[in-house]
C-alpha positions as CSV (number, residue, x, y, z in Angstrom):
1,M,-22.1,-28.9,-25.3
2,A,-18.7,-27.5,-24.2
3,R,-16.9,-29.5,-21.6
4,A,-14.2,-26.9,-20.7
5,L,-14.1,-23.2,-19.8
6,G,-10.9,-21.3,-20.4
7,L,-10.1,-18.6,-17.9
8,D,-7.4,-16.1,-18.6
9,F,-7.3,-14.1,-15.3
10,G,-5.0,-11.3,-16.4
11,T,-3.3,-8.5,-14.6
12,T,-5.0,-5.9,-16.9
13,N,-7.8,-7.8,-18.5
14,T,-9.7,-11.1,-18.0
15,V,-11.3,-13.2,-20.7
16,L,-13.3,-16.5,-20.5
17,A,-13.8,-18.7,-23.6
18,I,-15.6,-21.9,-24.6
19,T,-15.7,-24.0,-27.7
20,D,-18.6,-24.7,-30.0
21,P,-20.3,-28.1,-29.9
22,A,-17.8,-29.6,-32.3
23,G,-14.9,-28.5,-30.1
24,T,-13.0,-26.9,-32.9
25,A,-14.0,-23.2,-32.9
26,T,-14.1,-20.9,-29.9
27,H,-15.9,-17.8,-28.6
28,S,-15.5,-15.5,-25.7
29,L,-18.2,-15.1,-23.1
30,P,-19.9,-11.7,-23.4
31,F,-20.2,-9.6,-20.2
32,R,-23.1,-7.2,-19.9
33,S,-22.8,-4.6,-17.1
34,S,-23.9,-1.0,-16.6
35,A,-20.9,0.0,-18.7
36,G,-22.0,-1.9,-21.7
37,T,-21.0,-5.2,-23.3
38,T,-17.5,-6.6,-23.7
39,D,-15.7,-9.9,-24.0
40,A,-12.5,-8.6,-22.3
41,M,-13.2,-7.4,-18.8
42,R,-10.8,-5.0,-17.1
43,T,-9.4,-6.8,-14.0
44,A,-10.7,-4.3,-11.5
45,L,-13.1,-4.2,-8.5
46,A,-15.1,-1.5,-6.8
47,F,-16.9,-1.7,-3.5
48,M,-19.4,0.8,-2.2
49,K,-21.7,0.7,0.9
50,E,-25.4,0.5,0.2
51,G,-27.1,2.5,3.0
52,R,-25.4,2.7,6.4
53,S,-24.6,-1.0,6.8
54,T,-21.1,-2.3,6.0
55,Q,-22.7,-5.7,5.6
56,S,-24.4,-4.6,2.4
57,L,-21.9,-3.7,-0.3
58,R,-22.4,-3.0,-4.0
59,V,-19.7,-4.7,-5.9
60,E,-18.8,-4.0,-9.5
61,A,-16.1,-5.3,-11.8
62,G,-14.3,-4.1,-15.0
63,E,-15.5,-0.9,-16.6
64,A,-18.6,-0.8,-14.3
65,A,-16.1,-0.7,-11.4
66,I,-14.3,2.2,-13.0
67,G,-17.6,3.9,-13.6
68,L,-18.7,3.5,-10.0
69,F,-15.3,4.8,-8.8
70,V,-15.5,7.9,-11.1
71,E,-19.0,8.7,-9.9
72,H,-18.4,8.2,-6.2
73,P,-14.6,8.6,-5.6
74,G,-14.9,9.4,-2.0
75,D,-17.4,6.7,-1.1
76,C,-15.9,3.9,-3.3
77,R,-13.0,1.5,-2.7
78,F,-11.3,0.7,-6.0
79,L,-8.8,-2.1,-6.6
80,Q,-6.9,-2.8,-9.8
81,S,-4.4,-5.4,-11.1
82,I,-5.4,-7.7,-8.2
83,K,-3.5,-10.6,-9.8
84,T,-0.2,-9.0,-8.8
85,F,-1.1,-9.8,-5.1
86,A,-1.3,-13.6,-5.7
87,A,2.4,-14.4,-5.1
88,S,3.1,-11.8,-2.5
89,T,3.9,-13.0,1.0
90,V,3.6,-9.4,2.2
91,F,0.0,-9.1,1.1
92,Q,-2.2,-11.0,3.5
93,A,-5.5,-9.1,3.2
94,T,-6.9,-5.6,2.8
95,T,-9.7,-4.1,4.8
96,I,-12.7,-2.9,2.8
97,F,-15.4,-1.0,4.8
98,A,-14.3,-2.8,8.1
99,K,-14.3,-6.2,6.5
100,R,-11.1,-8.2,5.8
101,H,-10.7,-9.4,2.3
102,S,-7.9,-12.0,1.4
103,F,-6.7,-12.5,-2.2
104,E,-9.0,-15.4,-2.5
105,D,-12.0,-13.2,-1.5
106,L,-11.0,-10.6,-4.1
107,M,-10.5,-13.2,-6.9
108,E,-13.9,-14.8,-6.0
109,A,-15.7,-11.5,-5.9
110,F,-14.3,-10.5,-9.3
111,L,-15.3,-13.8,-10.9
112,R,-18.7,-13.8,-9.3
113,R,-19.4,-10.4,-10.9
114,L,-18.3,-11.8,-14.3
115,Q,-20.6,-14.8,-13.8
116,A,-23.5,-12.4,-13.1
117,Y,-22.6,-10.2,-16.1
118,A,-22.5,-13.2,-18.4
119,G,-26.0,-14.2,-17.3
120,D,-27.5,-16.9,-19.5
121,A,-24.3,-17.1,-21.5
122,W,-22.5,-18.6,-18.5
123,P,-22.1,-22.3,-19.5
124,T,-23.6,-25.1,-17.5
125,G,-22.4,-28.7,-17.3
126,I,-18.7,-27.6,-17.4
127,E,-16.4,-30.5,-16.5
128,R,-13.1,-28.7,-16.6
129,L,-11.9,-25.2,-15.7
130,M,-8.7,-24.5,-17.6
131,V,-6.8,-21.7,-15.9
132,G,-3.9,-19.8,-17.3
133,R,-0.9,-19.0,-15.1
134,P,2.3,-17.1,-15.8
135,V,5.6,-18.9,-16.1
136,R,6.9,-16.5,-13.5
137,F,4.5,-14.6,-11.2
138,A,4.8,-10.9,-10.8
139,G,6.5,-9.3,-7.7
140,A,9.9,-8.7,-6.2
141,N,10.1,-12.1,-4.5
142,P,7.1,-14.0,-5.9
143,D,6.1,-17.2,-4.1
144,E,4.7,-19.5,-6.8
145,R,3.5,-22.1,-4.3
146,L,1.5,-19.5,-2.4
147,A,0.0,-18.0,-5.6
148,L,-1.2,-21.4,-6.7
149,E,-2.6,-22.2,-3.3
150,R,-4.6,-19.0,-3.4
151,Y,-5.8,-19.7,-6.9
152,R,-7.0,-23.2,-5.9
153,A,-8.7,-21.9,-2.7
154,A,-10.6,-19.2,-4.7
155,L,-11.6,-21.3,-7.6
156,A,-12.6,-24.3,-5.4
157,R,-15.6,-22.1,-4.3
158,F,-17.1,-22.4,-7.8
159,G,-17.5,-26.2,-7.6
160,F,-15.9,-27.2,-11.0
161,P,-15.3,-31.0,-11.1
162,E,-11.7,-30.5,-12.5
163,I,-9.4,-27.5,-12.4
164,H,-6.2,-27.6,-14.6
165,Y,-3.4,-25.0,-14.8
166,I,-1.7,-24.2,-18.1
167,Y,1.2,-21.8,-18.8
168,E,-0.3,-18.8,-20.5
169,P,2.1,-18.7,-23.4
170,V,1.4,-22.4,-24.0
171,A,-2.3,-21.7,-24.3
172,A,-1.5,-18.8,-26.7
173,A,0.7,-21.2,-28.7
174,Y,-2.0,-23.8,-28.9
175,W,-4.4,-21.2,-30.3
176,F,-1.9,-19.9,-32.8
177,A,-1.1,-23.5,-33.9
178,Q,-4.6,-24.0,-35.3
179,Q,-3.7,-21.9,-38.3
180,L,-0.4,-23.8,-39.1
181,T,-0.5,-25.9,-42.3
182,R,2.8,-27.6,-41.8
183,D,5.1,-28.8,-39.0
184,A,6.7,-25.9,-37.1
185,T,8.7,-25.0,-34.1
186,V,6.9,-22.0,-32.5
187,L,8.2,-19.5,-30.0
188,V,5.4,-17.7,-28.2
189,A,6.1,-14.5,-26.3
190,D,3.3,-13.3,-24.1
191,F,3.6,-9.8,-22.8
192,G,1.1,-9.2,-20.0
193,G,0.6,-6.4,-17.5
194,G,2.8,-8.0,-14.8
195,T,4.8,-10.8,-16.5
196,T,6.6,-11.7,-19.7
197,D,6.5,-15.4,-20.6
198,Y,8.0,-17.5,-23.3
199,S,7.2,-21.0,-24.5
200,L,8.9,-23.0,-27.2
201,I,6.7,-25.8,-28.7
202,R,7.1,-28.2,-31.7
203,F,3.9,-28.7,-33.6
204,E,3.6,-31.7,-35.9
205,H,0.8,-33.0,-38.1
206,H,-0.2,-36.7,-37.8
207,A,-3.3,-38.3,-39.5
208,G,-5.1,-35.0,-39.8
209,T,-4.5,-33.9,-36.2
210,V,-1.8,-31.6,-34.7
211,R,0.4,-33.1,-32.1
212,A,2.5,-30.8,-29.9
213,V,5.7,-31.3,-28.0
214,P,6.5,-28.6,-25.4
215,L,10.2,-27.9,-25.5
216,G,10.8,-25.3,-22.8
217,H,9.5,-22.3,-20.9
218,A,10.9,-19.2,-19.3
219,G,9.6,-16.0,-17.9
220,V,10.3,-12.9,-15.8
221,G,8.1,-10.7,-13.6
222,V,8.6,-7.6,-15.9
223,A,6.0,-6.3,-18.4
224,G,3.8,-3.4,-19.3
225,D,3.2,-2.2,-15.8
226,H,6.9,-1.8,-15.3
227,F,7.1,0.5,-18.3
228,D,4.3,2.5,-16.8
229,Y,6.2,2.8,-13.6
230,R,9.3,4.1,-15.4
231,L,7.2,6.9,-17.0
232,I,5.7,7.8,-13.6
233,D,9.1,7.8,-12.0
234,R,10.4,10.2,-14.5
235,L,7.4,12.4,-15.3
236,V,5.4,12.5,-12.1
237,A,7.4,11.5,-9.0
238,P,9.8,14.5,-9.1
239,E,6.7,16.8,-9.1
240,I,5.3,15.2,-5.9
241,G,8.4,15.2,-3.8
242,K,10.8,12.5,-5.0
243,G,14.3,13.7,-4.4
244,S,13.3,16.3,-1.8
245,Q,14.0,16.2,1.9
246,F,12.5,16.8,5.4
247,R,13.9,18.1,8.7
248,S,14.3,15.8,11.6
249,F,16.1,16.8,14.8
250,G,18.2,19.4,13.0
251,K,19.1,17.1,10.1
252,L,18.0,17.0,6.5
253,L,16.9,13.6,5.5
254,D,15.7,12.2,2.1
255,L,12.1,11.3,1.8
256,P,11.8,7.5,1.8
257,A,11.8,6.1,-1.8
258,S,9.2,3.5,-0.8
259,Y,6.5,6.2,-0.8
260,F,7.1,6.9,-4.5
261,A,7.4,3.2,-5.4
262,N,3.9,2.8,-4.0
263,F,2.6,5.7,-6.0
264,G,4.0,4.1,-9.2
265,R,2.1,0.9,-8.9
266,W,-1.6,1.1,-9.8
267,N,-2.5,-1.9,-7.7
268,Q,-0.8,-0.5,-4.7
269,L,-2.5,2.9,-4.5
270,S,-5.8,1.9,-2.9
271,I,-3.9,-0.3,-0.4
272,F,-1.4,2.5,0.3
273,K,-4.2,4.9,1.2
274,T,-5.2,2.7,4.1
275,T,-1.7,2.1,5.5
276,R,0.4,3.5,8.4
277,E,3.0,4.5,5.8
278,F,0.5,7.0,4.2
279,T,-0.3,8.4,7.7
280,E,3.5,8.8,8.3
281,L,3.8,10.5,4.9
282,K,1.2,13.1,5.8
283,S,2.9,13.7,9.1
284,L,6.0,14.8,7.2
285,L,4.2,17.7,5.5
286,R,5.1,20.2,8.2
287,H,8.8,19.2,8.1
288,A,9.2,18.9,4.3
289,T,11.6,21.3,2.5
290,E,9.1,21.4,-0.4
291,P,5.8,21.0,1.3
292,E,3.8,22.1,-1.8
293,K,5.1,19.0,-3.7
294,L,4.3,16.6,-0.8
295,Q,0.9,18.1,-0.4
296,L,0.2,17.4,-4.1
297,F,1.2,13.8,-3.4
298,V,-1.2,13.6,-0.5
299,D,-4.0,15.2,-2.5
300,L,-3.6,12.8,-5.4
301,I,-4.0,9.8,-3.0
302,D,-6.8,11.4,-1.0
303,Y,-8.8,12.3,-4.1
304,D,-8.2,8.9,-5.8
305,E,-6.4,10.2,-8.8
306,G,-4.6,6.9,-9.4
307,Y,-6.9,5.8,-12.2
308,P,-6.9,9.0,-14.2
309,L,-3.1,9.0,-13.9
310,Y,-3.1,5.4,-15.2
311,Q,-5.1,6.6,-18.2
312,A,-2.8,9.5,-18.9
313,I,0.3,7.3,-18.7
314,A,-1.2,4.5,-20.8
315,A,-2.2,7.0,-23.5
316,T,1.4,8.4,-23.6
317,K,2.9,4.9,-23.8
318,M,0.5,4.0,-26.6
319,A,1.3,7.2,-28.5
320,L,5.0,6.5,-28.2
321,S,4.4,3.2,-30.1
322,E,3.2,5.2,-33.0
323,A,5.4,8.3,-33.0
324,T,8.9,9.3,-31.8
325,E,7.4,12.0,-29.5
326,A,4.2,12.1,-27.5
327,E,2.5,14.6,-25.1
328,F,1.9,13.6,-21.5
329,H,-1.0,15.5,-20.0
330,F,-2.3,15.1,-16.4
331,A,-4.3,18.1,-15.3
332,P,-4.1,17.5,-11.5
333,L,-0.4,18.3,-11.6
334,G,-1.1,21.8,-13.0
335,A,1.6,23.2,-15.3
336,A,4.0,20.3,-14.3
337,G,1.4,17.9,-15.7
338,R,2.1,18.7,-19.4
339,K,5.4,17.4,-20.9
340,T,6.7,16.2,-24.2
341,V,8.2,12.7,-24.0
342,R,10.7,11.4,-26.6
343,R,10.6,7.7,-27.5
344,A,14.4,7.6,-27.3
345,D,14.2,8.8,-23.6
346,F,11.5,6.3,-22.8
347,E,13.6,3.5,-24.3
348,T,16.5,4.6,-22.1
349,W,14.3,4.5,-19.0
350,I,13.1,0.9,-19.7
351,A,16.5,-0.4,-20.8
352,G,16.9,-2.4,-17.6
353,D,13.4,-4.0,-18.0
354,L,14.1,-4.8,-21.7
355,A,17.4,-6.5,-20.7
356,R,15.6,-8.8,-18.2
357,M,13.0,-9.6,-20.8
358,E,15.7,-10.5,-23.3
359,A,17.6,-12.5,-20.7
360,A,14.5,-14.7,-20.3
361,L,14.3,-15.2,-24.1
362,D,18.0,-16.3,-24.0
363,E,17.1,-18.7,-21.2
364,V,14.4,-20.5,-23.1
365,L,16.6,-20.8,-26.2
366,T,19.6,-21.9,-24.2
367,C,17.8,-24.5,-22.0
368,T,16.3,-26.1,-25.2
369,D,19.6,-25.8,-27.2
370,T,17.7,-24.0,-29.9
371,Q,19.3,-21.6,-32.4
372,A,17.2,-18.7,-33.6
373,G,17.3,-20.1,-37.2
374,A,15.6,-23.3,-36.0
375,V,12.5,-21.3,-34.9
376,D,9.9,-21.4,-37.7
377,K,7.4,-19.0,-36.2
378,V,7.6,-16.3,-33.5
379,F,4.2,-15.3,-32.2
380,L,4.0,-12.1,-30.1
381,T,0.9,-11.5,-28.1
382,G,-0.1,-9.0,-25.3
383,G,-0.2,-5.2,-25.2
384,S,3.5,-4.6,-24.8
385,S,4.2,-6.4,-28.1
386,F,3.4,-3.1,-29.7
387,V,6.2,-1.2,-28.0
388,P,8.9,-0.8,-30.7
389,A,11.8,-1.5,-28.4
390,V,10.1,-4.8,-27.4
391,R,9.6,-5.8,-31.0
392,G,13.2,-4.9,-31.6
393,I,14.3,-7.7,-29.3
394,F,12.9,-10.1,-31.9
395,S,13.6,-8.4,-35.1
396,R,17.3,-8.4,-34.3
397,R,17.2,-12.2,-33.9
398,F,14.6,-13.5,-36.2
399,D,13.7,-12.9,-39.9
400,A,10.8,-10.5,-40.2
401,S,8.8,-13.1,-42.2
402,R,8.7,-15.4,-39.2
403,I,7.3,-12.9,-36.7
404,E,3.6,-12.6,-36.3
405,S,1.3,-11.1,-33.7
406,G,-2.4,-11.0,-32.9
407,G,-5.0,-12.1,-30.4
408,E,-3.6,-9.7,-27.9
409,L,-6.6,-10.1,-25.5
410,L,-8.1,-13.4,-26.6
411,S,-5.5,-15.9,-27.6
412,I,-4.8,-17.3,-24.1
413,A,-8.4,-17.9,-23.1
414,H,-9.3,-19.4,-26.4
415,G,-6.2,-21.7,-26.3
416,L,-7.2,-22.8,-22.9
417,A,-10.7,-23.7,-24.0
418,L,-9.3,-25.7,-27.0
419,I,-6.8,-27.6,-24.7
420,G,-9.7,-28.4,-22.4
421,E,-11.5,-30.2,-25.2
422,S,-8.5,-32.3,-26.2
423,N,-7.7,-35.8,-25.1
424,D,-4.1,-35.1,-24.0
425,I,-4.6,-32.5,-21.3
426,G,-1.9,-34.1,-19.2
427,Q,0.9,-33.0,-21.4
428,W,-0.1,-29.4,-21.1
429,T,-0.9,-29.0,-17.4
430,R,1.4,-27.6,-14.7
């Protein structure tokens, strides 16, 4: 019977994994909801009142949450990428149908739904919950201590005897190391939705077992969601009022940039809809120099078009990984919602993000005094590892034969489960 449960609570997707009775092979927990069966659950929540009482809420997670939101957009509260709130001192709670929900409440609600979706597959007798955490949390000024306090408070509600925290790229490295046949120094780059994390680890074989020596870690709160934001900022924001003005006491003033920053973050949209800032935005309609654009902004928020926009942007970004041009199409924008996007332009827009990601790579190599030639394997995991400009960071430094990728959704959770069954947990925990 498995002793450990690995939890990869991701910005975009969440996976849980356990080992087989021998403790050497792993498998993901299956989740069965109204949307079907999956082993990688979208990190999203939807709340809807059942009847007239606000005390009785229907709660769904993952694709089932998306389905509930699509079917009942006006009656449903949808939250996505909730992990990005963990380290935010600004985010204290959000009100959902007159009830205050803290980050801990949201994390618990999400995992409770996963537990229900897993049904009989949810393991019993688990001694250790192995939790992945980023090297650097997402956010402009992330508070790591606060994030971990919130994690601990939420997970304590599940009653696991032990809870251990492991850097996410370390877990991915441990999973990758199972296929190594000789000693190797491995660099793992984990590209999540909110963070990019690096770990450098030396794996050595001794008496039939693999011993690992962590050498160093680095990370930055920049990843795939930032790329999405750049696309929105260039393709969508100008069509909904960015760069336009409003009249105030005889003067022309620029519309506050913070409105459009909120629109570019998926996780912020449902929060923004309930804020005083959105009320202020609507009050500017009658004073705007281009009211038709600002009205479009308001309509997109009021009609909960954030998720369809997310899908359109994600599809464009994915297409640009395969071709030098791609079509962006988002019908609610009308004629302005169909544009051709060149990969070269996209790479220009994300150049600053790429520079920060590369600086974090420099940091882990410098702090460990490691030359690129001393790295035997480079393992890239996470969705943004498919972006050609991201891969270019590594192909310029490392021989192509040393670069591998895979396990984009599963490697972290499976690595966590394997570490949880080992006898040297202490050297991995943070």
